[in-house]
C-alpha distance (Angstrom), angle and dihedral (degrees) to the residues before:
residue distance angle dihedral
M1 . . .
Q2 3.81 . .
G3 3.80 135.4 .
E4 3.79 124.6 -97.3
P5 3.81 110.2 -71.4
T6 3.79 126.1 -130.4
I7 3.79 119.0 -133.5
K8 3.80 137.6 -160.3
V9 3.81 117.5 -133.3
G10 3.80 123.4 -168.1
I11 3.82 106.1 -137.4
L12 3.79 106.1 172.6
N13 3.81 141.8 -4.6
A14 3.81 113.5 -159.5
P15 3.83 141.9 137.1
Q16 3.80 89.0 -112.5
I17 3.80 129.5 24.2
Q18 3.79 128.3 -169.8
I19 3.80 118.3 -158.1
S20 3.80 125.8 -177.1
L21 3.81 111.8 -155.3
M22 3.79 102.8 -147.6
Q23 3.83 93.5 -171.6
P24 3.82 130.9 18.7
Y25 3.82 118.9 -61.0
C26 3.78 129.1 -177.0
C27 3.80 126.2 -136.3
A28 3.80 122.7 -171.9
E29 3.79 90.0 -140.2
V30 3.83 94.7 64.4
P31 3.82 132.7 37.6
G32 3.79 122.5 -111.5
T33 3.79 125.7 5.3
L34 3.79 132.3 -47.4
T35 3.79 133.6 -140.9
G36 3.79 134.2 164.6
T37 3.79 132.7 45.0
Q38 3.81 118.4 -23.2
T39 3.81 123.0 -171.2
F40 3.80 122.6 -155.5
A41 3.81 126.3 -173.1
V42 3.79 132.6 -177.9
T43 3.80 116.7 -120.7
R44 3.80 127.3 -141.8
N45 3.80 91.0 -103.0
G46 3.80 93.2 53.9
K47 3.80 100.3 -99.0
I48 3.81 130.6 129.7
E49 3.79 112.6 -113.6
W50 3.80 113.7 -150.5
Q51 3.80 130.2 157.3
G52 3.80 91.5 -8.2
R53 3.81 95.6 -53.7
N54 3.81 134.6 94.7
Y55 3.81 125.2 -125.9
T56 3.81 136.1 -178.3
R57 3.82 90.8 -145.5
L58 3.79 138.6 -2.0
D59 3.81 127.7 -155.7
F60 3.80 125.2 -169.3
S61 3.80 123.0 -169.8
A62 3.79 125.0 -162.6
A63 3.80 112.7 -108.1
G64 3.82 91.0 -151.3
D65 3.80 139.8 23.5
D66 3.81 92.5 -107.2
A67 3.82 97.3 48.9
T68 3.80 115.4 133.8
F69 3.79 137.0 176.8
E70 3.79 134.3 -157.3
V71 3.80 126.7 -138.6
S72 3.80 125.2 -160.2
D73 3.82 126.3 -142.9
V74 3.80 98.6 14.4
I75 3.81 108.0 173.5
I76 3.80 115.9 -134.0
G77 3.81 126.7 -174.2
V78 3.81 92.4 24.8
N79 3.84 108.5 -152.5
F80 3.80 91.7 -6.4
H81 3.80 124.1 116.4
W82 3.83 91.1 -104.6
E83 3.84 95.2 52.7
R84 3.81 111.9 147.3
R85 3.80 143.2 140.1
E86 3.78 126.3 -103.0
T87 3.78 140.1 178.4
Q88 3.79 105.8 -122.7
Q89 3.80 135.2 -174.4
F90 3.81 124.8 -141.6
C91 3.80 140.7 -179.1
G92 3.80 128.4 -142.5
N93 3.80 133.7 45.2
I94 3.81 130.7 -34.5
S95 3.81 135.3 -136.8
L96 3.80 124.9 -175.6
I97 3.81 119.8 -161.8
V98 3.80 135.8 159.8
E99 3.81 118.7 -107.9
N100 3.80 128.6 167.7
G101 3.79 92.5 -8.1
A102 3.82 94.5 -53.3
I103 3.81 138.9 82.2
T104 3.80 118.3 -93.8
L105 3.79 117.7 -153.8
I106 3.82 112.4 -149.3
N107 3.80 122.8 -168.0
I108 3.82 115.2 -152.5
L109 3.80 116.9 -161.9
P110 3.85 144.5 135.1
V111 3.79 114.1 -73.6
E112 3.83 94.8 -119.3
S113 3.82 91.2 55.6
Y114 3.79 88.4 48.6
L115 3.81 91.5 51.3
T116 3.80 92.7 51.3
S117 3.78 86.8 64.8
V118 3.81 96.7 38.2
I119 3.78 97.3 59.5
S120 3.81 90.2 45.3
S121 3.80 90.7 49.0
E122 3.79 97.3 43.6
M123 3.81 90.9 52.7
S124 3.79 141.1 -6.3
A125 3.79 115.9 -55.2
T126 3.81 87.0 -136.4
A127 3.82 93.0 66.0
N128 3.81 123.7 127.5
L129 3.81 113.8 -74.9
E130 3.82 95.9 -123.0
F131 3.80 90.4 51.2
L132 3.81 91.3 49.7
K133 3.81 90.6 48.4
A134 3.81 91.3 51.4
H135 3.79 90.9 49.3
A136 3.80 92.0 47.3
V137 3.82 89.5 56.7
I138 3.80 95.7 48.8
S139 3.80 94.0 43.1
R140 3.81 90.1 50.1
S141 3.80 91.6 46.1
W142 3.79 93.2 48.3
I143 3.81 97.8 48.7
L144 3.82 93.8 44.9
A145 3.81 91.0 47.0
Q146 3.81 89.8 52.6
I147 3.80 92.0 50.1
E148 3.80 91.0 47.4
R149 3.78 91.0 48.2
R150 3.78 91.7 49.7
G151 3.79 92.2 50.0
H152 3.81 93.9 47.4
K153 3.78 109.2 36.8
D154 3.80 107.4 -141.5
E155 3.78 108.3 -127.9
T156 3.80 94.4 -170.7
C157 3.81 90.6 85.2
N158 3.78 117.9 41.5
C159 3.79 94.2 164.0
K160 3.79 121.6 135.7
S161 3.80 120.9 -120.0
C162 3.81 90.8 -129.3
T163 3.79 131.7 41.2
R164 3.77 120.2 -179.6
T165 3.79 135.2 -175.9
D166 3.79 131.7 163.5
N167 3.79 89.6 -86.8
E168 3.81 106.1 29.8
I169 3.81 142.2 44.1
V170 3.80 118.2 -170.7
R171 3.79 115.2 179.6
W172 3.77 136.6 160.7
Y173 3.78 131.0 -171.0
D174 3.78 127.3 -140.0
R175 3.80 139.4 157.8
D176 3.82 91.5 -87.9
D177 3.81 85.1 92.7
H178 3.82 86.8 83.6
V179 3.80 116.4 83.2
N180 3.82 106.6 165.9
F181 3.80 100.0 41.3
D182 3.79 138.3 31.4
V183 3.81 101.0 -116.7
C184 3.77 140.1 -7.2
A185 3.80 123.2 -120.0
D186 3.80 97.4 -118.8
D187 3.82 140.6 74.7
H188 3.82 91.1 -76.8
C189 3.83 85.9 76.6
Q190 3.82 116.6 -1.8
R191 3.77 127.3 -38.0
Y192 3.78 109.0 -103.4
Q193 3.78 112.9 174.4
G194 3.78 99.3 166.0
I195 3.77 126.6 -120.0
T196 3.82 87.6 -39.5
R197 3.82 89.5 97.0
Q198 3.82 100.5 33.4
S199 3.78 90.7 108.5
T200 3.81 110.3 141.2
P201 3.80 139.8 55.0
T202 3.83 86.9 -132.4
V203 3.80 90.6 67.9
R204 3.80 91.9 52.6
Q205 3.81 89.9 45.0
A206 3.82 90.6 54.0
I207 3.81 91.7 51.1
E208 3.81 94.2 45.9
A209 3.82 93.2 45.9
T210 3.81 91.6 54.0
R211 3.81 99.7 34.1
G212 3.82 109.4 158.1
L213 3.81 92.1 -2.7
V214 3.82 114.7 139.7
L215 3.79 141.0 167.3
T216 3.80 116.2 -109.5
D217 3.79 131.5 -171.2
N218 3.81 128.8 -126.5
C219 3.82 89.8 -80.4
G220 3.81 94.0 51.9
K221 3.83 93.8 -106.2
L222 3.78 122.8 136.1
C223 3.80 112.6 -91.1
D224 3.77 119.8 -117.9
A225 3.80 87.8 -127.2
R226 3.81 106.2 -164.3
F227 3.80 126.4 -176.7
S228 3.79 140.5 -177.9
K229 3.80 137.4 -177.4
C230 3.82 100.0 -101.9
C231 3.80 130.0 -0.7
G232 3.81 93.3 -160.5
G233 3.80 94.1 -125.0
V234 3.83 104.2 -50.7
F235 3.81 130.2 54.0
E236 3.79 120.7 -114.0
E237 3.82 121.7 -132.6
F238 3.79 120.8 -115.1
D239 3.79 99.3 -119.9
N240 3.79 92.6 56.3
C241 3.81 89.5 65.0
W242 3.80 104.7 30.3
E243 3.81 138.4 11.3
P244 3.82 119.3 -20.2
R245 3.79 95.4 -92.9
H246 3.80 125.8 128.2
H247 3.80 121.1 -138.8
H248 3.78 113.3 -169.4
Y249 3.82 91.5 -147.0
L250 3.85 94.3 52.8
V251 3.78 102.2 66.5
A252 3.80 139.4 131.4
R253 3.80 115.6 -76.1
R254 3.76 134.8 148.4
D255 3.79 114.1 -104.3
S256 3.80 93.6 -121.4
D257 3.79 141.2 71.2
T258 3.81 87.9 -83.9
T259 3.80 94.8 64.2
T260 3.81 97.2 173.1
D261 3.81 97.6 45.4
F262 3.81 103.2 101.7
P263 3.81 137.3 97.8
D264 3.79 125.3 -108.3
L265 3.79 98.5 -87.9
R266 3.80 92.0 -170.1
V267 3.82 84.4 78.0
E268 3.80 109.2 85.9
E269 3.80 98.3 -136.9
N270 3.81 91.7 48.1
A271 3.80 90.8 49.0
K272 3.81 92.2 50.4
K273 3.79 93.0 51.2
W274 3.82 92.1 46.0
I275 3.81 96.0 47.4
L276 3.80 94.5 44.3
G277 3.80 90.5 49.7
T278 3.81 130.4 63.5
P279 3.82 103.5 -127.5
D280 3.77 119.6 -172.8
A281 3.81 115.2 -91.7
F282 3.79 138.2 145.0
C283 3.82 89.4 -106.4
N284 3.81 92.4 51.5
T285 3.79 95.5 93.9
S286 3.78 138.8 126.5
D287 3.82 94.2 -174.7
A288 3.82 102.5 137.9
R289 3.80 92.1 -158.8
I290 3.80 92.5 56.9
L291 3.80 94.7 40.7
G292 3.79 89.3 50.4
Q293 3.81 88.3 59.4
V294 3.80 92.9 53.3
L295 3.78 103.8 35.6
N296 3.78 125.5 64.4
N297 3.81 117.8 -143.8
Y298 3.81 95.2 -87.4
D299 3.83 91.7 45.8
Q300 3.78 89.3 56.0
E301 3.80 88.8 62.8
T302 3.82 82.2 81.2
S303 3.80 108.6 70.8
D304 3.83 98.4 171.4
F305 3.76 117.6 60.5
Y306 3.82 110.3 127.7
R307 3.82 89.2 56.8
W308 3.80 123.1 5.1
T309 3.81 142.5 168.8
V310 3.82 132.0 -144.0
E311 3.80 123.5 -176.8
Y312 3.82 131.2 -161.1
T313 3.77 134.0 176.0
Q314 3.80 113.8 -131.1
D315 3.82 90.6 -105.3
E316 3.81 92.0 49.3
L317 3.80 93.6 48.8
S318 3.80 93.7 44.9
A319 3.81 92.4 50.9
L320 3.81 92.2 44.1
I321 3.81 94.9 51.5
R322 3.80 91.3 45.7
E323 3.82 91.5 51.6
R324 3.81 96.8 42.8
S325 3.82 98.8 41.7
G326 3.78 99.9 32.7
I327 3.82 87.8 -131.4
D328 3.79 123.8 116.6
F329 3.81 105.8 -138.5
G330 3.80 91.6 167.6
Q331 3.79 113.2 -136.2
I332 3.81 110.2 -6.3
I333 3.78 112.4 -116.8
S334 3.80 102.4 175.2
L335 3.81 146.8 -4.3
E336 3.80 110.6 -148.5
P337 3.82 125.2 -175.5
L338 3.82 109.1 -136.5
E339 3.80 98.8 175.5
R340 3.78 133.7 16.0
G341 3.78 131.0 -167.6
T342 3.79 129.3 -132.5
S343 3.83 93.9 -80.2
G344 3.80 93.6 48.0
R345 3.80 91.9 -100.1
I346 3.78 112.7 146.8
V347 3.81 112.5 -113.9
R348 3.82 96.6 178.5
L349 3.81 123.7 25.4
K350 3.82 125.3 -173.7
I351 3.80 113.6 -144.0
A352 3.80 113.7 -162.6
G353 3.78 121.2 -166.5
T354 3.79 138.2 166.1
K355 3.83 90.7 -100.3
R356 3.78 103.6 36.2
T357 3.79 146.6 -11.5
M358 3.80 124.7 -136.3
T359 3.80 139.7 164.9
I360 3.81 119.9 -130.4
G361 3.82 134.0 -171.1
K362 3.00 168.5 -163.5
E363 3.79 115.7 55.6
L364 3.82 99.5 -95.2
E365 3.81 92.6 45.9
I366 3.81 88.0 53.9
R367 3.81 91.7 48.0
R368 3.81 91.9 49.3
T369 3.79 93.5 47.7
L370 3.81 96.6 49.7
S371 3.81 98.5 47.2
S372 3.80 138.9 48.5
S373 3.82 85.9 -127.6
H374 3.81 115.0 7.5
L375 3.78 128.0 -45.5
Y376 3.81 109.0 -121.3
S377 3.81 91.1 -112.0
S378 3.79 141.4 -28.7
A379 3.83 91.6 -112.5
F380 3.78 98.4 104.9
V381 3.78 143.6 120.8
V382 3.80 122.5 -138.4
E383 3.78 123.0 -129.8
T384 3.81 120.8 -174.7
E385 3.77 134.2 -162.6
T386 3.79 124.8 -159.0
F387 3.77 135.5 -163.5
E388 3.79 114.6 -102.7
D389 3.83 111.8 -76.4
D390 3.82 90.3 4.3
A391 3.81 124.1 110.8
V392 3.82 93.2 -162.8
P393 3.84 113.0 96.6
C394 3.79 117.1 -118.0
K395 3.81 95.8 -175.8
F396 3.81 135.5 33.2
T397 3.81 121.4 -160.4
L398 3.80 119.1 -168.4
R399 3.80 113.6 -159.9
G400 3.75 109.9 -168.8
A401 3.78 149.0 176.0
G402 3.79 132.7 -138.1
W403 3.78 136.6 1.5
G404 3.81 118.4 -101.9
H405 3.79 132.9 -2.3
G406 3.82 95.9 -45.3
V407 3.82 95.9 -137.2
G408 3.80 119.8 136.6
L409 3.80 121.6 -18.9
C410 3.80 116.9 22.8
Q411 3.80 103.2 -147.2
I412 3.79 96.9 -154.3
G413 3.79 91.6 43.8
A414 3.80 91.1 49.3
A415 3.81 90.9 50.1
V416 3.79 89.8 53.3
M417 3.81 90.5 49.1
S418 3.79 91.7 51.8
A419 3.82 90.5 48.3
R420 3.81 88.2 54.1
G421 3.80 91.8 54.3
Y422 3.81 103.4 -96.7
S423 3.81 113.7 149.9
F424 3.79 120.0 -123.9
D425 3.81 93.6 -105.1
K426 3.82 91.9 51.5
I427 3.80 88.4 51.4
L428 3.81 91.6 50.1
F429 3.80 94.9 48.7
H430 3.81 90.2 48.6
Y431 3.79 91.7 58.3
F432 3.82 97.7 31.8
P433 3.82 104.9 38.0
G434 3.79 114.0 -167.9
A435 3.81 94.0 19.8
S436 3.81 123.4 122.5
L437 3.80 134.7 -145.7
S438 3.82 115.5 -119.3
N439 3.80 134.9 175.4
L440 3.82 108.1 -124.2
Y441 3.83 96.2 179.5
C-alpha cells in the first residue's frame, strides 16, 4: 500500500496568462510571499516575462493549506460545440513552462483534491451519492493507471497512433499527447474545472468514502477505466477506439439488466436496425431529474444523445470534410461503413468523392471529420436523398446513437442505475465485468 500520489494537470496554454493569487504563495525567484494578480507573457525567444524579467520556468508553492488561485480565460470543451471561456479557481501549487511557443500553466496537487473537482466537473455536483462514488473510483483508477503507464512504458504494444497510406488514414487520440504533465483539464482527459464546481457535501462524501479505492484487473493491475456520456445501448470495446489491445473488463454488453441480450452490431444490417430503433437500455432515458444530475449546464444544451440526427447538403458536407481533413475529395458521393465495433460505432469509414476516395478511422477521427466540432458518436447510419432523375446525392442524413466513444462506464446509464437503487459497486461491475475493487492507499 502506497501514500496518496500527487499529480500534474495542464490547465491552460496561451501567449499570456493572468493568475490571481487569492492567498499567499511563495516563489523561489522573489523574496517573501505574493498575493494579487500576476501577469505572465511569452517572449519571442521562448522565455516567460514576469515583473520585468525573463525566466525559463516559474514555480509557485502555496504558503498555507487553504491557498487558492484564480485563472482567467480558461478554455473548456476545446473544439466541441460547447467550447467557451471561464474564470476558474484552483488549489495547490503552480508551475509555468513554455510549450509550443506559449506558456503552459500546470496545477500540482494531491490526487484526492483533484478528484473532488473532477467528479463535479464531469457531471452535476448534485448527483446521487452512489453514482458519484462510482465515478470517483473510475476517475481515480484511470488517472493513476495513466501515470503508471507513463512511468513504465508498456512494451507489449509498440503500435503507432496513426497509420497512413495513399488510400487510408487510421488515427486514434489518447492522453499520451501530453509530455510535461500527467493530464489536461479538458474532455481530452478528464474535466477538471478547479474548486469552481466543488459545490456540495455529497461530492466530498463520495471522495472520502472511496479514498484510495481503485478498480484492478485479474492480474492485480490498475484498470484503464474509461467512460463516456452515453453508450447508446451497448458498450464498445477498447481496441475499436484506441490501440489494438484487449482488456477483459472492457467488453461488449447491453446497458441493461439483460447484459447479453443484443445483436451482433458489427454486422451492418443489425447495426442499422439497432441505431434506427430505440431499444431499452439504462441510458435510454428522458427523465429530466436524472439527466440534471449527470449533465452540467453546457451539456444540457444537447437534448438528443441516445438517438440523434444530423443533416448536411452535399455542398455543406464536401466543404466540411475538406476543411476538417485537409483533403480535397471533391463533391462527396457516398459515406460507406467498412467496419463497425461492438456498439455499432464505425471503426473504418470509406469516403468517396468526385476527386478521390479514402478510408478513415478510428471513431474519434470520424467524429472530427464529419462535424465542425465533434459528431456525437461514430455509431450512425447514412441516408441520402437525390434530385429527381439524378443518381448524385444532394442531401446526407446521419442518424446516430450515443454520445462519446461508448467504452467503459456510461455516465447516463450509471445515473439511471443509481436512481433505481443500485449501489456503486454494482454499477462498477456492470460496466467493468471481471474487475475487482482494491484499496491502493
